[in-house]
Structure formats: structure tokens, C-alpha cells
Residue frames relative to the residue before (quaternion, step in Angstrom):
aa qw qx qy qz dx dy dz
M 1.0000 0.0000 0.0000 0.0000 0.00 0.00 0.00
A 0.3403 -0.7289 0.5608 0.1960 3.51 -1.29 0.33
R 0.6290 -0.5489 0.4062 0.3716 3.53 -1.31 0.26
I 0.2274 -0.6907 0.6575 0.1975 3.51 -1.36 0.36
L 0.2025 -0.7932 0.5704 0.0675 3.52 -0.88 1.01
A 0.1499 -0.7853 0.5943 0.0874 3.61 -1.01 0.78
I 0.1774 -0.7803 0.5966 0.0620 3.52 -1.13 0.80
D 0.1024 -0.7316 0.6715 0.0582 3.54 -0.97 0.98
Y 0.1477 -0.8498 0.5051 0.0316 3.54 0.01 1.37
G 0.0508 0.7613 -0.6456 0.0324 3.52 -1.11 0.81
K 0.6362 -0.5642 0.3701 0.3741 3.59 -1.19 0.48
K 0.7389 0.3527 -0.2225 0.5292 3.60 1.18 -0.44
R 0.8110 0.0871 0.0036 0.5785 3.58 0.90 -0.99
V 0.1822 -0.7539 0.6234 0.0987 3.51 -1.27 0.61
G 0.2232 -0.7725 0.5836 0.1132 3.55 -0.70 1.12
I 0.1288 -0.7862 0.6034 0.0359 3.55 -0.98 0.93
A 0.0106 -0.7579 0.6523 0.0006 3.54 -1.07 0.85
V 0.1229 -0.8000 0.5865 0.0311 3.56 -1.20 0.51
T 0.4116 -0.6687 0.5534 0.2778 3.54 -1.24 0.49
D 0.5449 -0.5168 0.5118 0.4171 3.51 -1.34 0.06
P 0.6919 -0.4895 0.3108 0.4302 3.65 -1.16 0.27
L 0.6814 0.4694 -0.2964 0.4770 3.62 1.13 -0.50
Q 0.3834 -0.7620 0.4367 0.2857 3.57 1.38 -0.03
I 0.4072 0.6962 -0.4787 0.3469 3.54 1.01 0.89
I 0.7932 0.2077 -0.0704 0.5681 3.54 0.88 -1.03
C 0.0830 -0.7685 0.6286 0.0865 3.54 -1.06 0.72
K 0.0566 -0.8072 0.5875 -0.0123 3.53 -1.06 0.76
P 0.5557 -0.5594 0.4802 0.3842 3.55 -1.20 0.50
L 0.2312 -0.8064 0.5318 0.1158 3.58 -0.88 0.88
I 0.7785 -0.2095 0.2172 0.5503 3.57 0.63 -1.13
V 0.2248 -0.7050 0.6464 0.1857 3.52 -1.36 0.34
L 0.1138 -0.8153 0.5678 0.0007 3.52 -0.80 1.10
A 0.5375 -0.5483 0.5087 0.3895 3.53 -1.29 0.30
E 0.5995 -0.6043 0.3851 0.3565 3.58 -0.97 0.83
D 0.7049 0.5002 -0.2854 0.4140 3.59 0.88 -0.89
G 0.7513 0.3775 -0.2344 0.4881 3.62 1.17 -0.18
F 0.4804 0.7248 -0.4234 0.2541 3.57 1.19 -0.14
I 0.6098 0.5399 -0.3742 0.4434 3.65 1.02 -0.59
N 0.6514 0.5022 -0.3181 0.4715 3.62 0.96 -0.79
W 0.6382 0.5112 -0.3249 0.4753 3.58 1.00 -0.83
L 0.6534 0.5236 -0.3066 0.4528 3.55 0.94 -0.94
D 0.6203 0.5451 -0.3340 0.4544 3.58 1.02 -0.80
Q 0.6747 0.4771 -0.2942 0.4802 3.60 0.92 -0.87
Y 0.6413 0.5293 -0.3277 0.4486 3.59 0.97 -0.81
I 0.6826 0.4888 -0.2857 0.4620 3.57 0.89 -0.94
K 0.6174 0.5368 -0.3441 0.4606 3.60 1.14 -0.51
T 0.7613 0.3777 -0.2028 0.4866 3.60 1.09 -0.65
E 0.7565 0.2877 -0.1636 0.5640 3.59 1.19 -0.49
D 0.4476 -0.6631 0.5330 0.2754 3.54 -1.17 0.66
V 0.0349 -0.8095 0.5850 -0.0354 3.58 -0.40 1.26
E 0.3038 -0.7876 0.5204 0.1290 3.54 -0.65 1.21
A 0.7958 -0.0660 0.0922 0.5948 3.57 1.03 -0.81
I 0.2523 -0.7227 0.6214 0.1669 3.52 -1.35 0.41
V 0.1639 -0.7656 0.6177 0.0730 3.54 -0.94 0.98
L 0.1412 -0.8042 0.5770 0.0183 3.53 -0.69 1.16
G 0.4048 -0.7186 0.5119 0.2401 3.56 -0.70 1.09
M 0.1669 -0.7885 0.5884 0.0651 3.58 -0.83 1.04
P 0.2565 -0.7986 0.5249 0.1447 3.58 -0.40 1.19
L 0.0460 0.7707 -0.6316 0.0711 3.54 -0.88 1.04
R 0.5162 -0.5965 0.5034 0.3525 3.54 -1.22 0.46
L 0.6831 -0.4828 0.3439 0.4267 3.58 -1.23 0.29
N 0.6873 0.4561 -0.2847 0.4885 3.61 1.13 -0.57
G 0.6093 -0.5995 0.3311 0.3997 3.61 1.29 0.14
E 0.5258 0.6320 -0.4149 0.3898 3.60 1.25 -0.09
H 0.6171 -0.5468 0.4232 0.3756 3.54 -1.30 0.41
T 0.3465 -0.6924 0.5883 0.2335 3.53 -1.27 0.52
H 0.7311 -0.4114 0.3058 0.4503 3.57 -1.30 -0.11
I 0.7439 0.4007 -0.2196 0.4877 3.63 1.14 -0.45
T 0.4243 0.7342 -0.4544 0.2726 3.61 1.22 -0.18
D 0.6558 0.5133 -0.3213 0.4508 3.60 0.92 -0.85
D 0.6180 0.5318 -0.3404 0.4683 3.60 1.09 -0.68
I 0.6396 0.5226 -0.3213 0.4632 3.58 1.02 -0.80
I 0.6286 0.5283 -0.3301 0.4657 3.59 1.01 -0.79
K 0.6445 0.5039 -0.3162 0.4804 3.61 1.03 -0.76
I 0.6362 0.5145 -0.3250 0.4742 3.59 0.99 -0.83
E 0.6144 0.5456 -0.3421 0.4558 3.59 1.00 -0.80
Q 0.6620 0.5009 -0.3020 0.4686 3.60 0.94 -0.86
V 0.6293 0.5291 -0.3280 0.4652 3.59 1.00 -0.82
L 0.6673 0.5024 -0.2979 0.4622 3.58 0.91 -0.94
Q 0.6561 0.5116 -0.3108 0.4595 3.60 0.96 -0.85
E 0.6709 0.4857 -0.2999 0.4733 3.60 1.00 -0.77
K 0.6896 0.4916 -0.2808 0.4515 3.58 0.95 -0.87
W 0.7990 0.1169 -0.0390 0.5886 3.59 1.00 -0.84
P 0.0892 -0.8548 0.5091 0.0466 3.62 0.44 1.16
S 0.6643 0.5111 -0.3154 0.4449 3.61 1.13 -0.45
I 0.6637 0.4591 -0.3025 0.5072 3.60 1.26 -0.18
P 0.3816 -0.7278 0.5163 0.2412 3.60 -0.62 1.06
I 0.2022 -0.7476 0.6229 0.1101 3.55 -1.08 0.85
H 0.0754 -0.7924 0.6053 0.0071 3.56 -0.72 1.11
T 0.2535 -0.7376 0.5954 0.1927 3.56 -1.09 0.63
M 0.1131 -0.7825 0.6115 0.0321 3.53 -1.13 0.72
D 0.5154 -0.6366 0.4858 0.3051 3.53 -0.91 0.97
E 0.1313 -0.8267 0.5450 0.0471 3.56 -0.69 1.06
R 0.2571 0.7826 -0.5285 0.2055 3.58 1.18 0.43
L 0.8631 0.1274 -0.1501 0.4652 3.52 -1.05 0.97
T 0.4284 0.7123 -0.4804 0.2798 3.65 1.16 0.07
S 0.6260 0.5307 -0.3598 0.4439 3.63 0.99 -0.66
K 0.6450 0.5079 -0.3160 0.4756 3.57 1.00 -0.80
M 0.6669 0.4847 -0.2976 0.4814 3.60 0.97 -0.84
A 0.6297 0.5298 -0.3350 0.4588 3.59 1.03 -0.77
H 0.6330 0.5256 -0.3281 0.4641 3.58 0.99 -0.82
Q 0.6650 0.4926 -0.2982 0.4756 3.57 0.93 -0.88
S 0.6211 0.5447 -0.3329 0.4546 3.57 1.06 -0.75
L 0.6443 0.5090 -0.3175 0.4744 3.58 1.01 -0.79
I 0.6288 0.5190 -0.3293 0.4763 3.58 1.03 -0.78
D 0.6830 0.5003 -0.2806 0.4521 3.58 0.86 -1.02
S 0.6760 0.4915 -0.2856 0.4689 3.58 1.14 -0.62
G 0.5244 -0.6680 0.3927 0.3528 3.57 1.28 -0.03
V 0.3366 0.7344 -0.5204 0.2765 3.58 1.18 0.41
P 0.4909 -0.6827 0.4498 0.3011 3.62 -0.76 0.99
K 0.6542 -0.5534 0.3554 0.3735 3.56 -1.15 0.72
Q 0.6464 0.5264 -0.3294 0.4434 3.62 0.91 -0.84
K 0.6645 0.4917 -0.2970 0.4779 3.58 0.98 -0.83
R 0.6352 0.5387 -0.3275 0.4462 3.61 1.06 -0.74
K 0.6150 0.5613 -0.3448 0.4334 3.57 1.16 -0.54
E 0.5597 0.5737 -0.3943 0.4496 3.58 1.22 -0.32
K 0.4300 -0.7487 0.4472 0.2336 3.56 -0.51 1.22
G 0.6006 0.6078 -0.3607 0.3739 3.60 1.02 -0.70
A 0.6252 0.5392 -0.3418 0.4489 3.57 0.98 -0.81
L 0.6536 0.5263 -0.3013 0.4527 3.55 0.99 -0.85
D 0.6598 0.5380 -0.3108 0.4227 3.60 0.97 -0.86
S 0.6996 0.4525 -0.2887 0.4716 3.59 0.88 -0.85
V 0.6279 0.5051 -0.3399 0.4849 3.60 1.08 -0.65
S 0.6107 0.5362 -0.3491 0.4665 3.61 1.04 -0.69
A 0.6357 0.5184 -0.3275 0.4689 3.59 0.98 -0.80
A 0.6444 0.5160 -0.3209 0.4643 3.59 1.01 -0.80
L 0.6509 0.5055 -0.3176 0.4689 3.60 1.01 -0.76
I 0.6051 0.5333 -0.3437 0.4810 3.58 1.07 -0.72
L 0.6731 0.4993 -0.2848 0.4653 3.56 0.95 -0.91
Q 0.6333 0.5204 -0.3322 0.4666 3.61 0.98 -0.77
T 0.6400 0.5194 -0.3191 0.4677 3.58 0.99 -0.83
Y 0.6493 0.5124 -0.3104 0.4685 3.57 0.96 -0.85
L 0.6628 0.5044 -0.3141 0.4556 3.59 0.87 -0.91
A 0.6433 0.5168 -0.3197 0.4657 3.58 0.98 -0.82
R 0.6583 0.5217 -0.3073 0.4473 3.58 1.02 -0.75
I 0.7449 0.4142 -0.2432 0.4630 3.60 0.91 -0.81
K 0.6310 0.5435 -0.3491 0.4296 3.62 1.16 -0.33
């Protein structure tokens, strides 16, 4: 089997999470600057076997698009064009930032470290990936 990769896209930072090759465990991997994440992803896909990419889709609680939803749709198109053999799936990411913050608290991460936005982004990507794995199993 191959890894599944999840992306929590933001205009400044992009959180990345990944499964193990057996797709049992997912973990936060890295937080990247938005302007370099496609190049990083290209290098990662060249060295690791990636079966699918899960892209967090931001929606309001009522299901409407947010201010960044259109950007995510464009990123989805870029990913599909760049890697046509890798399926791109979108996953509702409502409340993942709130859950990621709580997860950091529950894990005993100090308050100062929790204030760093990057930690939140990669944990959010992991939560998106966990939700996706639960849905497909």
C-alpha cells in the first residue's frame, strides 16, 4: 500500500499530514510556507509512494463557502493537473482548527507552543486525514 497525504491549505501556511504505508496511522508531517508547498509536494511524491491526496475544504457551519473556499478549489485543480494519476479528495474541515487546538491542550503542549500557528496547521491536517480514513474504512 501507499501513503495518503492530507493538506490543510492556508494563504500563509500549509499543514501537511501523512499516513504510514499501511494507512493505519496518520501523523502531522510538516508546515510549509504557502509559496513553496507545491515544490515540496513534488519532491515528496518523487520519493514516497502517495496513493491519494486529501484536501481540506473550508465551509461555514451552514455549508456555504468561506472566503478561502475558491482558493482551495483552484489548488485542487492545480494538484489534479500536476499529478493526474493521484486521486484528489476533498474533506470538510469544519471545526478542525478548534479540535486541533484542543488536541494540543490534551497532549500537554505548553501554552506558548500552542500559540505558534504552524503546530495547529499540521495537527489540523492530521485530523482531516483521520476523518477521511474513518470515512473510507
